[in-house]
VEXDREN-2710 file (C-alpha; in Angstrom, 1 decimal):
% VEXDREN-2710
k/r/px/py/pz
1/UNK/-57.2/-263.2/-72.6
2/UNK/-56.9/-263.1/-76.4
3/UNK/-54.1/-264.9/-78.0
4/UNK/-51.2/-262.7/-79.2
5/UNK/-50.7/-262.4/-82.9
6/UNK/-47.9/-264.6/-84.3
7/UNK/-44.7/-262.8/-85.3
8/UNK/-44.2/-262.5/-89.1
9/UNK/-41.7/-264.8/-90.7
10/UNK/-39.2/-264.3/-93.4
11/UNK/-40.6/-264.7/-96.9
12/UNK/-37.3/-266.1/-98.1
13/UNK/-36.3/-269.7/-97.9
14/UNK/-33.3/-270.8/-95.8
15/UNK/-31.4/-271.4/-99.0
16/UNK/-32.3/-268.0/-100.4
17/UNK/-31.2/-266.3/-97.2
18/UNK/-27.9/-268.1/-97.2
19/UNK/-27.3/-267.2/-100.9
20/UNK/-28.2/-263.6/-100.2
21/UNK/-25.6/-263.1/-97.6
22/UNK/-23.0/-265.3/-99.4
23/UNK/-23.2/-262.8/-102.3
24/UNK/-23.0/-259.8/-99.9
25/UNK/-19.8/-261.4/-98.4
26/UNK/-18.4/-262.0/-101.9
27/UNK/-19.1/-258.4/-102.8
28/UNK/-17.7/-256.9/-99.6
29/UNK/-15.8/-259.4/-97.5
30/UNK/-15.0/-257.0/-94.6
31/UNK/-17.8/-254.4/-94.5
32/UNK/-17.2/-251.3/-92.4
33/UNK/-19.4/-248.6/-91.0
34/UNK/-18.9/-245.2/-92.6
35/UNK/-18.4/-243.1/-89.4
36/UNK/-14.9/-242.1/-88.7
37/UNK/-13.5/-242.8/-85.2
38/UNK/-10.2/-243.6/-83.5
39/UNK/-11.2/-245.7/-80.5
40/UNK/-14.3/-247.1/-78.7
41/UNK/-15.0/-243.7/-77.1
42/UNK/-15.0/-241.7/-80.3
43/UNK/-17.1/-244.4/-82.0
44/UNK/-19.7/-244.1/-79.3
45/UNK/-19.7/-240.3/-79.6
46/UNK/-19.9/-240.5/-83.4
47/UNK/-22.9/-242.8/-83.3
48/UNK/-24.7/-240.6/-80.8
49/UNK/-24.1/-237.6/-83.1
50/UNK/-25.3/-239.5/-86.2
51/UNK/-29.0/-239.6/-85.1
52/UNK/-30.9/-237.6/-87.7
53/UNK/-27.7/-236.7/-89.4
54/UNK/-25.6/-238.1/-92.2
55/UNK/-22.4/-240.0/-91.6
56/UNK/-20.6/-237.5/-94.0
57/UNK/-21.9/-234.6/-91.9
58/UNK/-20.8/-236.2/-88.7
59/UNK/-17.4/-237.0/-90.0
60/UNK/-16.8/-233.4/-91.0
61/UNK/-17.9/-232.2/-87.6
62/UNK/-15.8/-234.7/-85.6
63/UNK/-12.6/-234.5/-87.7
64/UNK/-11.1/-231.8/-85.6
65/UNK/-13.0/-232.6/-82.4
66/UNK/-11.5/-236.1/-82.1
67/UNK/-8.0/-234.7/-82.6
68/UNK/-8.2/-232.9/-79.2
69/UNK/-10.8/-235.0/-77.4
70/UNK/-10.5/-238.8/-77.9
71/UNK/-11.2/-239.8/-74.3
72/UNK/-14.1/-239.1/-71.9
73/UNK/-11.8/-237.1/-69.7
74/UNK/-10.6/-234.8/-72.6
75/UNK/-14.2/-234.4/-73.8
76/UNK/-15.5/-233.4/-70.4
77/UNK/-12.6/-230.9/-70.0
78/UNK/-13.7/-229.2/-73.2
79/UNK/-17.1/-228.4/-71.8
80/UNK/-20.5/-228.3/-73.5
81/UNK/-20.0/-224.9/-75.1
82/UNK/-16.8/-225.9/-76.9
83/UNK/-18.3/-229.2/-78.0
84/UNK/-21.3/-227.4/-79.3
85/UNK/-19.1/-225.2/-81.5
86/UNK/-17.4/-228.2/-83.1
87/UNK/-20.6/-230.0/-84.0
88/UNK/-22.9/-227.0/-84.8
89/UNK/-23.1/-228.1/-88.5
90/UNK/-25.2/-231.2/-87.7
91/UNK/-28.8/-231.5/-86.7
92/UNK/-29.9/-231.2/-83.0
93/UNK/-26.4/-230.1/-82.1
94/UNK/-27.3/-228.3/-78.9
95/UNK/-28.9/-231.4/-77.3
96/UNK/-26.2/-233.7/-78.7
97/UNK/-23.5/-231.6/-77.2
98/UNK/-25.2/-231.8/-73.8
99/UNK/-25.5/-235.6/-74.1
100/UNK/-21.8/-236.0/-75.1
101/UNK/-20.7/-234.1/-72.0
102/UNK/-23.2/-236.0/-69.8
103/UNK/-22.2/-239.4/-71.2
104/UNK/-18.5/-238.6/-70.8
105/UNK/-19.1/-237.6/-67.2
106/UNK/-21.1/-240.9/-66.6
107/UNK/-18.4/-243.0/-68.3
108/UNK/-15.8/-241.5/-65.9
109/UNK/-18.0/-241.9/-62.9
110/UNK/-19.3/-245.4/-63.5
111/UNK/-16.9/-247.1/-65.9
112/UNK/-13.5/-245.6/-65.3
113/UNK/-13.7/-243.7/-68.6
114/UNK/-14.1/-246.8/-70.6
115/UNK/-17.0/-247.8/-72.9
116/UNK/-19.0/-250.6/-71.4
117/UNK/-19.6/-253.8/-73.3
118/UNK/-23.2/-254.6/-72.5
119/UNK/-26.3/-253.2/-74.1
120/UNK/-27.9/-252.5/-70.7
121/UNK/-24.9/-250.4/-69.5
122/UNK/-24.7/-248.6/-72.9
123/UNK/-28.4/-247.7/-72.9
124/UNK/-28.1/-246.2/-69.5
125/UNK/-25.8/-243.5/-70.9
126/UNK/-27.3/-240.2/-72.0
127/UNK/-28.3/-240.1/-75.7
128/UNK/-27.7/-243.8/-76.2
129/UNK/-30.6/-245.9/-77.4
130/UNK/-30.8/-249.5/-78.5
131/UNK/-29.6/-248.9/-82.1
132/UNK/-26.6/-246.9/-80.9
133/UNK/-25.7/-249.6/-78.4
134/UNK/-26.0/-252.3/-81.0
135/UNK/-23.6/-250.4/-83.4
136/UNK/-21.0/-249.9/-80.6
137/UNK/-21.3/-253.5/-79.5
138/UNK/-20.9/-254.8/-83.1
139/UNK/-18.1/-252.5/-84.3
140/UNK/-16.1/-252.0/-81.1
141/UNK/-16.5/-255.3/-79.5
142/UNK/-17.3/-257.8/-82.3
143/UNK/-20.7/-258.8/-80.9
144/UNK/-23.2/-260.1/-83.5
145/UNK/-25.8/-257.4/-82.9
146/UNK/-28.0/-255.9/-85.6
147/UNK/-28.6/-252.1/-85.6
148/UNK/-31.8/-251.4/-87.5
149/UNK/-31.8/-248.0/-89.2
150/UNK/-34.1/-246.6/-91.8
151/UNK/-32.2/-248.3/-94.6
152/UNK/-32.1/-251.7/-93.0
153/UNK/-35.8/-251.5/-92.0
154/UNK/-36.7/-250.8/-95.6
155/UNK/-34.5/-253.6/-97.0
156/UNK/-35.8/-256.2/-94.5
157/UNK/-39.4/-255.4/-95.4
158/UNK/-39.0/-254.7/-99.1
159/UNK/-37.0/-257.9/-99.9
160/UNK/-39.1/-260.1/-97.6
161/UNK/-36.1/-261.0/-95.5
162/UNK/-37.5/-259.9/-92.2
163/UNK/-40.9/-258.2/-92.4
164/UNK/-41.9/-256.1/-89.4
165/UNK/-44.0/-253.2/-88.3
166/UNK/-41.3/-251.6/-86.1
167/UNK/-37.5/-251.7/-85.8
168/UNK/-37.5/-254.1/-82.8
169/UNK/-39.6/-256.7/-84.6
170/UNK/-37.3/-256.5/-87.6
171/UNK/-34.2/-256.8/-85.4
172/UNK/-35.5/-259.8/-83.5
173/UNK/-36.6/-261.5/-86.7
174/UNK/-33.2/-260.9/-88.4
175/UNK/-31.4/-262.5/-85.4
176/UNK/-33.4/-265.6/-86.1
177/UNK/-33.3/-265.6/-89.9
178/UNK/-29.8/-264.4/-90.8
179/UNK/-27.5/-267.5/-91.1
180/UNK/-25.3/-267.5/-88.1
181/UNK/-22.0/-267.4/-90.1
182/UNK/-23.1/-264.1/-91.6
183/UNK/-24.7/-262.5/-88.5
184/UNK/-21.7/-260.4/-87.4
185/UNK/-21.5/-258.3/-90.7
186/UNK/-25.2/-258.6/-91.7
187/UNK/-26.3/-255.2/-90.6
188/UNK/-23.4/-253.5/-92.4
189/UNK/-24.2/-255.3/-95.7
190/UNK/-27.9/-254.5/-95.5
191/UNK/-27.4/-250.8/-94.5
192/UNK/-24.9/-250.3/-97.3
193/UNK/-27.1/-252.1/-99.8
194/UNK/-30.0/-249.9/-98.8
195/UNK/-28.0/-246.7/-98.9
196/UNK/-26.4/-247.2/-102.3
197/UNK/-28.5/-249.7/-104.3
198/UNK/-32.0/-250.4/-102.9
199/UNK/-32.8/-246.7/-102.3
200/UNK/-36.0/-245.5/-100.8
201/UNK/-37.5/-243.6/-103.8
202/UNK/-35.9/-245.4/-106.7
203/UNK/-34.2/-248.8/-106.1
204/UNK/-31.5/-249.5/-108.7
205/UNK/-32.5/-253.1/-109.4
206/UNK/-30.2/-253.5/-112.4
207/UNK/-27.2/-252.9/-110.1
208/UNK/-28.6/-255.3/-107.4
209/UNK/-26.7/-258.6/-106.8
210/UNK/-29.8/-260.1/-105.1
211/UNK/-32.4/-259.1/-107.7
212/UNK/-33.4/-262.7/-108.3
213/UNK/-33.9/-263.4/-104.6
214/UNK/-35.8/-260.2/-103.7
215/UNK/-39.5/-260.6/-103.2
216/UNK/-40.3/-256.9/-103.7
217/UNK/-43.3/-256.0/-105.9
218/UNK/-41.3/-252.8/-106.8
219/UNK/-38.3/-254.5/-108.4
220/UNK/-37.8/-253.9/-112.1
221/UNK/-35.2/-256.6/-112.8
222/UNK/-35.0/-260.3/-112.0
223/UNK/-31.4/-260.7/-113.2
224/UNK/-28.7/-260.1/-110.6
225/UNK/-25.9/-257.8/-111.4
226/UNK/-22.4/-259.1/-111.7
227/UNK/-20.7/-259.3/-108.3
228/UNK/-17.7/-257.1/-108.1
229/UNK/-15.7/-256.9/-104.9
230/UNK/-16.0/-253.5/-103.1
231/UNK/-13.8/-252.5/-100.2
232/UNK/-15.4/-249.2/-99.5
233/UNK/-18.5/-247.7/-101.1
234/UNK/-17.2/-244.2/-100.5
235/UNK/-14.3/-244.9/-102.9
236/UNK/-16.5/-245.6/-105.9
237/UNK/-19.3/-244.0/-107.9
238/UNK/-22.4/-246.0/-108.0
END
């Protein structure tokens, strides 16, 4: 039997990793996800709907939906056709409407209408994968999970923080390399940084607060930007 290949390691030192997240914390002490929700159930639905869709688009679609269906029982009572009409502006809306009704039905049947607090139980719900489960566990229940989306995957590889060929490798490496005191909020900081600063096509290095730490060959600046506290990225123009 051939030996398995060793997992990649962070290209950043322990000190650099700590400094990176200390700066993120200074910039945004209480980072929040950008999906709108009113309780654990609506959070779960919003995250399911966000697959291959923007948070802005999901928020527009669910603004009125969550006013009349904020529990599994109310959502199930609406029915698939009505849910589909509310969310028809987002991608894959037909399949997503079906999953929302099925997961509502399963929540009522297996969990008394409540959102479960384990990854295994969440992943057993229709339309819920590992990333969705991690988001719900982190935001709704305060568990230090890391949901790796395209932004976070890019940042982890580009900066050298947690190189990996797939999202699971990156997630598992981040769990080991992110300093424990920053683990709870780490995926929010990295996602927001990737969404607004370290963009896919043109990273804005002059606005980056970790420019001197980043190991990317693409970066155009080694001098970190001044750290200014931000409460909500949506409230400012980058």
